[in-house]
N, C-alpha and C positions, 0 to 999 in steps of 0.2 A: 834777541833783538825785539821781540814782541812785547816783552815786559817794559822795555824802555818807552816804547810808543804809548803803551797803556798808562804808564806813570806820567808822561808828558800830557796826555789827554786829560787825565784826572786833575793834574795841577792847573791846566788851562781852564777846565770847567769850574774848578774851585774859585779861581780868580774871577772868572766871568760871573759866577753866581754871587760873589760878594759885591760886584760892581753894578749889576743890573738892578734897576729899580722898576717895579711893576707900576701899572696904572693905578691912580688913586682909587681906593675902594670906598663905596658908600659907608656911612657910619653904621655900625652894628650895635646892638644892645650890649650893655656892660655885662649882662648875665651870661652871654655865650662864652664858653670856655675858649681860651686862646690856644693856638696851635702848639704842638710839641716843640717845634723849632723856636717859637717865641719864648716859651717857658725855659728852654735850655739856654737861650741867649740871655735872658734876664738873670738866670742863675749864675752864668759865667760872669756877667757884668758885676753882679753882687759879690762873687768871690774875688774878682779882680780889685774891686774897690776896698774890700776888707783887707786883702793882702797889701795893697798899696798904703792904706792908712796905718797898718801894723808896722810896715817897714819904715814909714816916715816917723812914727813914734819911737821906734827902736833907734833910728838914726839920731833923733833929737836927744834921746836919753844918753847915748854913748858918744856924743860928738867930741872927738879929739882931733887935733890938727893932723897928727900922724895917721889916724884912721882915715881922715878925709883925703889925705894925699895918696894913701894906698888904694882907696876906692877910685879915685881919679885915674891912677895908674892902671888898675885892672880894667876900668871902663875903656880907656884909650887902647889897651892891648886887645880887648874883646872887639871893639869897633874895627880895628885894623884887621883882625882875623875874619870877622863876619864880612867885611867888604871884599877881602881877598876871595873867600869862598863864594860870595855872591857873584863876583866877576867870573870865576871858574864855572859856576853853575850856568850863568847866562851864556858863556861861550859854548858850553856843551849843549845847551838847549838850542841855540841858534844853529850849531853844526848838525844836530839831529833833525831839526826842521828843514834845513837846507838840503840835506841828503848828500850822498856821495856824488862827486862830479868828476 
């Protein structure tokens, strides 16, 4: 049971860490190295942009009506599955936080 609470705590802290914005910092010199987190974030954004543009180019090259219909069908099924599992996860999370009554 301890692992569950640890997992919930990590997920909550992760969400809060993504949402919290610090106080504005004074301008620093451009010569100072950026933090490791900033470098990782910029790298991930770069990879995401590259993958997104590659997928867009591939889609434009191979655009077929049947492929488009299949992609829409897969997207609709995936969205339905994700929403179902998200609802289950939310229910489990709330029941864990609520505790046994």
